C-alpha positions in Angstrom: 95.0 132.1 85.3 93.0 132.7 82.1 94.0 132.2 78.5 93.7 135.9 77.9 96.2 136.5 80.8 98.8 134.4 79.0 98.0 131.1 80.7 97.5 127.7 79.2 93.9 126.6 79.2 94.9 122.9 79.4 96.9 123.5 82.6 93.8 124.4 84.6 92.1 121.0 84.5 95.4 119.4 85.6 95.6 121.6 88.6 92.0 120.8 89.5 92.7 117.1 89.1 95.7 117.3 91.6 93.8 119.4 94.1 94.0 117.7 97.5 97.1 115.7 96.5 100.3 115.7 98.5 103.7 114.6 97.1 106.2 112.7 99.2 109.9 112.1 98.3 112.2 109.9 100.5 114.4 112.9 101.7 111.2 114.4 103.3 111.4 111.6 106.0 115.1 110.9 106.1 116.8 111.5 109.5 120.2 111.9 107.8 119.1 115.0 105.8 119.0 118.5 107.0 116.1 120.8 106.5 118.0 122.5 103.7 118.4 119.1 102.0 114.7 118.6 102.2 113.7 116.9 105.5 110.1 118.1 106.4 109.7 116.5 109.8 111.6 116.7 113.1 114.8 114.6 113.2 113.6 112.7 116.3 110.7 111.1 114.4 112.4 110.8 111.0 113.4 107.5 109.5 116.8 106.0 108.8 117.1 106.1 104.9 113.5 105.4 103.8 113.1 104.1 100.3 110.4 105.2 97.9 109.0 101.6 97.8 108.6 101.7 101.6 106.8 105.0 101.5 104.5 103.7 98.7 103.7 100.5 100.6 102.8 102.3 103.8 100.6 104.8 102.0 98.8 102.0 100.2 98.0 100.4 103.6 96.5 103.6 105.1 94.6 105.0 102.2 91.8 103.5 100.0 92.7 102.0 96.6 93.2 104.7 93.9 94.4 107.4 96.3 98.1 106.5 96.1 100.4 106.4 93.0 104.1 106.1 92.6 106.0 107.9 89.9 109.6 107.4 88.7 110.8 110.9 89.5 113.8 112.1 91.5 114.0 114.8 94.1 115.8 117.8 92.6 117.4 119.0 95.8 119.1 115.7 96.6 121.5 113.9 94.2 121.2 110.6 96.1 117.4 110.7 95.5 118.0 110.6 91.8 118.9 106.9 91.8 117.2 103.8 93.1 116.2 102.8 95.7 115.6 106.4 96.9 114.3 107.6 93.5 110.5 107.9 93.4 107.7 110.4 93.9 104.6 109.2 95.7 101.3 111.1 95.2 98.7 110.7 97.9 95.1 112.1 97.6 94.2 113.5 101.0 90.8 114.7 99.7 88.4 113.3 97.2 86.6 115.3 94.4 84.0 116.6 97.0 86.7 117.9 99.3 86.2 115.2 101.9 89.2 113.5 103.5 90.0 110.0 102.1 91.3 109.0 105.5 89.7 110.6 108.6 92.9 110.3 110.7 95.1 112.1 108.2 93.9 115.4 106.9 97.0 117.5 106.5 100.4 117.1 104.8 102.2 117.1 108.1 100.0 114.4 109.6 100.7 112.3 106.5 104.5 112.7 106.8 104.5 111.9 110.6 102.2 108.8 110.1 104.3 107.4 107.3 107.5 108.0 109.4 105.9 106.2 112.3 104.9 103.1 110.2 108.0 102.6 108.1 110.1 101.2 111.1 107.3 98.7 111.8 107.4 97.1 108.3 108.6 93.5 108.1 111.5 94.5 105.9 112.8 96.7 108.7 112.7 94.0 111.4 116.0 92.4 112.6 116.6 89.1 110.9 114.3 89.7 108.0 116.9 89.3 105.3 118.5 86.2 106.8 115.0 84.5 107.1 114.2 85.5 103.6 117.4 84.1 102.2 116.8 80.8 104.1 113.4 80.5 102.5 114.9 81.1 99.1 117.4 78.4 99.6 114.7 75.9 100.7 112.7 76.8 97.6 115.7 76.2 95.3 116.5 73.0 97.3 117.0 70.3 94.7 116.7 72.5 91.6 120.4 73.5 91.5 122.5 71.0 89.5 120.8 68.2 87.7 121.5 64.7 89.0 123.6 62.9 86.5 123.7 59.2 86.1 127.1 57.6 86.2 
């Protein structure tokens, strides 16, 4: 859109900067959401309540540095996604400035959604016993640091 047609000249560079970028919100991958509520992949491959942090971590692992960024934004269709831990918008650059894919395996939005949904259940935080093991490690670290030993 040109300035003469009533558009904003400063908006055009921003559009060019975000070209090749895909946005992911947690409801896109949530198996408990309907398509009307924002789920973008089949329920059979969707994830049980993914968080924005999990999506961000998976994307950071499969894309080069600088291609993934997280933003503190909520998904407008879903009230639950307005609050942590679901709150968050992840932007992923699928293509660089030359139009070449940043990851050869993932070239479309749908491939990205399916790959992220495949990898989230494999994260260490999703494995059985993770929290119990983590809490035991925390207790060992605190060990003797609780109350100070007092002399009688």
